[in-house]
C-alpha positions in Angstrom: -117.6 -5.3 -83.7 -118.5 -7.5 -80.8 -119.1 -10.4 -83.1 -115.7 -10.1 -84.7 -114.0 -10.0 -81.3 -115.9 -13.1 -80.2 -114.7 -15.0 -83.3 -111.1 -14.0 -82.6 -111.5 -15.2 -79.0 -112.8 -18.5 -80.2 -109.9 -19.0 -82.6 -107.5 -18.0 -79.9 -108.9 -20.7 -77.5 -108.7 -23.2 -80.3 -105.1 -22.4 -81.1 -104.1 -22.5 -77.5 -105.7 -26.0 -77.2 -103.7 -27.3 -80.1 -100.4 -26.1 -78.7 -101.1 -27.9 -75.4 -101.7 -31.3 -77.1 -98.5 -31.1 -79.1 -96.5 -30.2 -76.0 -98.1 -33.1 -74.3 -97.1 -35.5 -77.0 -93.6 -34.2 -77.1 -93.3 -34.4 -73.4 -94.4 -38.0 -73.4 -91.9 -38.9 -76.2 -89.1 -37.2 -74.2 -90.1 -39.1 -71.1 -90.1 -42.4 -72.9 -86.7 -41.7 -74.3 -85.4 -40.7 -70.9 -86.9 -43.8 -69.4 -85.2 -46.0 -71.9 -81.9 -44.4 -71.3 -82.3 -44.6 -67.6 -83.2 -48.3 -67.7 -80.2 -49.0 -69.9 -77.9 -47.1 -67.5 -79.3 -49.0 -64.6 -79.5 -52.5 -65.9 -77.0 -52.8 -68.9 -73.6 -54.5 -68.9 -72.1 -51.2 -67.8 -75.1 -50.1 -65.9 -75.2 -48.5 -62.5 -76.8 -51.5 -60.8 -74.4 -53.9 -62.5 -71.4 -51.8 -61.4 -72.8 -51.6 -57.9 -73.1 -55.4 -57.8 -69.6 -55.8 -59.0 -68.3 -53.3 -56.5 -70.1 -55.1 -53.7 -68.6 -58.5 -54.8 -65.2 -57.0 -54.9 -65.6 -55.5 -51.5 -66.8 -58.8 -50.1 -63.9 -60.6 -51.7 -61.4 -58.1 -50.3 -63.0 -58.4 -46.9 -62.6 -62.2 -47.0 -59.0 -62.0 -48.1 -58.3 -59.5 -45.3 -60.0 -61.9 -42.8 -58.0 -64.8 -44.2 -54.8 -62.8 -43.7 -55.7 -62.0 -40.2 -56.6 -65.6 -39.4 -53.3 -66.8 -41.0 -51.4 -64.3 -38.9 -53.2 -65.4 -35.7 -52.3 -69.0 -36.6 -48.7 -68.1 -37.1 -48.6 -66.3 -33.8 -50.1 -69.3 -32.1 -47.7 -71.6 -34.0 -44.4 -69.8 -33.3 -45.0 -67.6 -30.2 -47.6 -69.0 -27.9 -45.6 -71.5 -25.9 -48.6 -72.4 -23.8 -50.3 -73.9 -26.9 -47.3 -75.2 -28.8 -44.9 -76.3 -26.1 -41.2 -75.3 -25.7 -39.0 -74.3 -28.6 -36.5 -76.9 -29.5 -33.6 -74.5 -29.1 -34.7 -73.8 -25.5 -34.8 -77.5 -24.9 -31.3 -77.9 -26.4 -29.9 -75.1 -24.4 -31.4 -76.5 -21.2 -30.1 -80.0 -21.9 -33.6 -81.5 -22.4 -32.7 -82.1 -26.1 -29.3 -83.7 -26.9 -27.1 -84.6 -29.9 -28.3 -87.9 -31.2 -31.9 -87.7 -30.1 -34.5 -88.8 -32.7 -37.2 -86.3 -33.7 -40.3 -86.6 -35.8 -39.2 -84.4 -38.8 -41.6 -85.1 -41.6 -40.0 -86.1 -44.9 -41.3 -84.6 -48.1 -43.2 -87.4 -50.0 -41.8 -86.7 -53.5 -38.8 -85.2 -55.2 -35.9 -86.5 -57.3 -32.4 -85.4 -58.3 -30.3 -86.9 -61.0 -26.5 -86.8 -60.6 -25.6 -86.9 -64.3 -22.6 -88.8 -65.4 -21.2 -85.8 -67.2 -21.1 -84.0 -63.8 -19.9 -86.9 -61.5 -17.1 -87.9 -64.0 -18.3 -91.5 -64.4 -18.7 -90.8 -68.1 -14.9 -90.9 -68.4 -13.7 -93.7 -70.6 -11.1 -94.7 -68.0 -13.7 -95.1 -65.3 -14.7 -98.7 -64.5 -16.5 -99.5 -61.3 -19.1 -102.2 -60.8 -19.4 -102.2 -64.6 -21.1 -99.4 -66.4 -22.4 -96.6 -64.2 -24.1 -93.6 -65.8 -26.7 -91.2 -64.3 -27.4 -91.8 -60.7 -31.0 -90.9 -59.4 -32.0 -90.1 -55.9 -35.7 -90.4 -55.1 -37.2 -89.0 -51.8 -40.1 -91.5 -52.0 -37.6 -94.3 -51.7 -35.7 -92.6 -48.9 -38.1 -91.8 -46.0 -35.3 -91.1 -43.5 -35.1 -91.0 -39.8 -33.8 -87.7 -38.3 -31.5 -87.0 -35.3 -30.3 -83.9 -33.6 -26.9 -82.8 -34.8 -26.5 -79.6 -32.8 -27.3 -75.9 -33.0 -26.6 -73.8 -36.0 -24.5 -70.8 -35.0 -25.5 -68.7 -38.0 -29.3 -69.0 -37.7 -29.7 -70.2 -34.1 -31.9 -73.1 -35.3 -31.5 -76.8 -34.5 -29.6 -78.9 -37.0 -30.8 -82.4 -37.8 -29.0 -85.1 -39.7 -30.4 -88.2 -41.4 -29.9 -91.3 -39.3 -28.6 -93.1 -42.3 -27.5 -91.9 -45.7 -29.8 -91.9 -48.7 -29.7 -94.7 -51.2 -29.5 -94.1 -55.0 -31.6 -96.0 -57.5 -28.5 -97.1 -59.4 -28.5 -100.8 -60.4 -25.7 -102.9 -61.8 -26.6 -106.4 -63.1 -29.9 -106.2 -61.3 -28.4 -105.2 -57.9 -28.7 -101.9 -56.2 -25.7 -99.7 -55.6 -26.6 -97.2 -52.9 -23.6 -95.0 -53.0 -22.9 -91.9 -55.1 -19.9 -92.7 -57.2 -17.7 -89.9 -58.4 -14.5 -89.8 -60.5 -11.7 -87.5 -61.4 -11.6 -83.7 -62.1 -15.3 -83.4 -62.7 -16.1 -84.9 -59.3 -13.9 -82.3 -57.6 -15.5 -79.4 -59.5 -19.1 -80.5 -59.2 -19.2 -82.7 -56.1 -20.2 -80.2 -53.4 -23.0 -78.8 -55.5 -24.3 -82.3 -56.3 -24.4 -83.3 -52.7 -26.1 -80.1 -51.5 -28.7 -80.4 -54.3 -29.6 -83.9 -53.2 -29.9 -82.8 -49.6 -32.1 -79.9 -50.6 -34.9 -82.3 -51.4 -35.7 -82.6 -47.7 -36.7 -79.0 -46.9 -40.2 -78.8 -45.4 -42.2 -76.0 -43.9 -40.2 -76.1 -40.6 -36.8 -75.9 -42.2 -34.8 -72.8 -43.1 -32.4 -74.9 -45.2 -31.7 -78.4 -46.3 -28.3 -79.6 -47.7 -25.7 -82.2 -47.3 -23.7 -82.7 -44.2 -20.2 -81.0 -44.4 -16.9 -81.0 -42.6 -17.9 -78.1 -40.4 -20.9 -80.1 -39.1 -18.6 -82.9 -38.1 -15.9 -80.6 -36.6 -18.6 -78.9 -34.4 -19.5 -82.2 -32.8 -16.0 -83.6 -32.3 -14.6 -80.2 -31.0 -12.3 -79.1 -33.8 -12.9 -75.3 -33.7 -9.8 -73.5 -34.8 -6.9 -73.8 -37.3 -4.7 -74.7 -34.4 -7.0 -77.7 -33.6 -6.8 -78.8 -37.2 -3.0 -78.7 -37.2 -2.9 -80.5 -33.8 -5.0 -83.5 -35.0 -4.0 -83.6 -38.7 -2.3 -86.8 -39.6 -1.3 -85.8 -43.1 2.3 -86.2 -42.1 1.7 -89.8 -41.3 0.9 -90.3 -45.0 3.7 -88.0 -46.2 1.3 -85.2 -46.9 1.9 -81.5 -46.2 0.5 -79.7 -43.2 -2.7 -77.6 -43.3 -2.0 -74.1 -44.5 1.2 -74.9 -46.3 1.8 -73.0 -49.6 2.5 -75.0 -52.7 3.6 -74.0 -56.2 4.1 -76.4 -59.1 4.9 -75.3 -62.6 3.7 -77.1 -65.8 1.0 -79.1 -64.1 -2.8 -79.3 -64.3 -5.6 -78.0 -62.3 -8.9 -79.9 -62.5 -10.3 -77.0 -64.7 -7.3 -76.9 -67.0 -7.4 -80.6 -67.5 -11.1 -80.6 -68.5 -10.6 -77.6 -70.7 -8.1 -79.1 -73.1 -5.5 -80.7 -70.8 -3.6 -77.5 -70.7 -0.6 -77.2 -68.4 -0.4 -74.2 -66.0 1.1 -73.2 -62.7 -0.7 -74.9 -59.8 -0.4 -72.7 -56.8 -2.4 -72.4 -53.6 -2.5 -73.3 -49.9 -3.3 -76.7 -48.5 -6.8 -76.7 -47.0 -7.2 -80.5 -46.8 -6.6 -82.5 -43.7 -7.5 -85.8 -42.0 -8.0 -87.0 -38.5 -9.1 -90.2 -36.8 -11.6 -90.8 -34.0 -11.0 -92.8 -30.9 -8.3 -94.9 -32.7 -4.6 -94.6 -31.7 -2.1 -94.7 -34.5 1.6 -95.0 -33.6 3.1 -91.5 -33.2 -0.1 -89.8 -34.5 -2.7 -87.9 -32.6 -6.4 -88.8 -32.6 -9.6 -87.1 -31.5 -11.4 -88.6 -28.5 -15.2 -88.5 -28.4 -16.6 -89.6 -25.0 -20.2 -89.0 -26.1 -21.0 -92.5 -27.4 -24.4 -91.4 -28.8 -22.7 -88.8 -31.0 -20.0 -91.3 -32.0 -22.5 -94.0 -33.0 -24.5 -91.5 -34.9 -21.6 -90.2 -37.0 -19.0 -93.0 -37.2 -20.6 -96.4 -36.6 -21.2 -98.7 -39.6 -19.2 -96.5 -41.9 -16.8 -99.2 -43.2 -15.3 -98.4 -46.6 -15.6 -101.9 -48.0 -18.8 -101.7 -50.1 -20.8 -102.9 -47.1 -20.8 -99.9 -44.7 -22.5 -96.5 -44.7 -19.5 -94.4 -45.3 -20.7 -91.0 -46.5 -19.6 -87.8 -48.4 -19.1 -84.4 -46.8 -20.0 -81.4 -49.0 -16.6 -79.8 -48.6 -13.8 -79.7 -51.1 -10.1 -79.7 -50.3 -6.6 -79.3 -51.9 -3.7 -81.2 -50.3 0.0 -81.2 -51.1 2.2 -84.2 -51.7 5.8 -84.2 -52.6 5.9 -82.6 -56.0 2.2 -82.3 -56.8 -1.3 -81.3 -55.4 -4.4 -83.4 -55.0 -8.0 -82.3 -55.3 -10.8 -84.0 -53.4 -14.2 -84.0 -51.7 -14.4 -84.8 -48.0 -15.4 -88.3 -46.7 -16.2 -90.1 -43.5 -15.2 -93.8 -43.5 -13.7 -96.6 -41.4 -11.2 -99.2 -42.4 -9.7 -97.5 -45.4 -7.2 -100.2 -46.2 -5.4 -98.2 -48.9 -4.5 -95.6 -46.3 -3.9 -97.9 -43.4 -6.1 -95.9 -40.9 -9.3 -96.5 -39.0 -12.3 -94.2 -38.2 -11.1 -91.5 -40.5 -12.6 -88.1 -41.3 -11.0 -87.2 -44.6 -11.5 -83.4 -45.0 -10.8 -83.4 -48.7 -7.8 -85.7 -48.4 -8.7 -88.7 -50.6 -7.7 -87.4 -54.0 -9.9 -87.5 -57.1 -7.3 -85.7 -59.3 -3.5 -85.3 -59.1 -2.0 -82.2 -60.7 1.3 -83.7 -61.9 0.0 -86.0 -64.6 -3.8 -85.8 -64.4 -4.1 -89.1 -62.7 -7.8 -89.6 -61.7 -9.4 -91.8 -59.0 -12.9 -92.9 -58.1 -14.4 -92.9 -54.6 -17.9 -93.7 -53.4 -20.0 -92.7 -50.4 -23.6 -92.2 -49.2 -25.4 -88.9 -49.3 -26.4 -87.8 -45.8 -28.8 -84.8 -45.7 -28.9 -82.1 -43.0 -31.7 -79.7 -42.3 -31.6 -76.5 -40.2 -34.9 -75.8 -38.4 -36.5 -72.4 -37.9 -35.4 -71.3 -34.4 -39.1 -70.9 -33.4 -40.0 -74.5 -34.1 -41.5 -76.2 -31.0 -41.7 -79.7 -29.5 -45.3 -79.9 -30.6 -44.4 -79.4 -34.2 -41.4 -81.7 -34.2 -41.6 -83.9 -31.1 -38.8 -86.0 -29.7 -39.4 -89.7 -30.3 -38.0 -93.0 -29.3 -34.8 -94.3 -30.8 -35.0 -95.9 -34.2 -33.2 -99.0 -35.6 -31.4 -97.9 -38.7 -31.6 -100.0 -41.9 -28.7 -102.4 -42.6 -27.2 -101.8 -46.1 -26.8 -104.9 -48.3 -24.5 -103.9 -51.2 -22.0 -105.5 -53.5 
């Protein structure tokens, strides 16, 4: 009996030993599998370590971007607020009399940019147009027009300083190998598109310190010469001298043409509106007619000198349209500054939409020419360090046909 029990005990120990080895093998296999899975989870493309590295990279990138933003903000604060580092604001200098109309400043021209005034917009594609020969598209290139800049005044809307180009731009137009610097426009299309063309060319000169860049317009001129109200316009308007109607007069003509109806099939319609064109002269007495006096010779020279309308001077467009009334018909025009306009018999004229491109009675069309003179409006926070006042410049003499 004892022998039998001893045998059973021996078999039991042998059996238990076998179970332990199998369990060990299985355990090792399981551990190997787990190890493989763990390594894959740690080091694979989507592994924990890879994701951790990516997260760290993203964090560092976000931190750098945040620091860049902070640095940029600090620079802007220094640039626009810290007067001790940047000097006085130009508007403060203007208000205190340290900066005046006509002063030259170092406004940096953009170095590139072009605008094409297409013949289909300016009207010079019209078969009746003939000026210097064949004129088609007219190109304005900033690289060829690195302009000088002068103080024009303070912009009431934004509070920033207005600058005007010391001289108009020149176009790249050539006729028979000779440059024609003016922008030439003709007829109904010129009236409809002229203001947009002028402002689009002027917009080429916007840089980081400017809120806006455009063409000079009639309001800019009126601000300088002191025509501020409708009463002022009527007081100095010399339309009557040329048998034109007074500013604000209502006109109504049946069976005539507007510029739009002429272009769209030459369809007659009722032409009805108020006269908003006018004209005045500067420092030049005309018998029985008023004139505007400018005692500021610097302002006068900046705006009216060398503006002869004889294909030699720098007469220039104003981006303002006007409708004027004659006896029996209306005229449609873009404003112009010019001297010695022989056909009108006046001198030193500001024609606020008075020189007609298109007449309503029979669709008669006319051509006029002028330089394009840009204006920029500066951010009110711009300082003398960013745009310093500089010595007077000698403006270029135009040599044209």
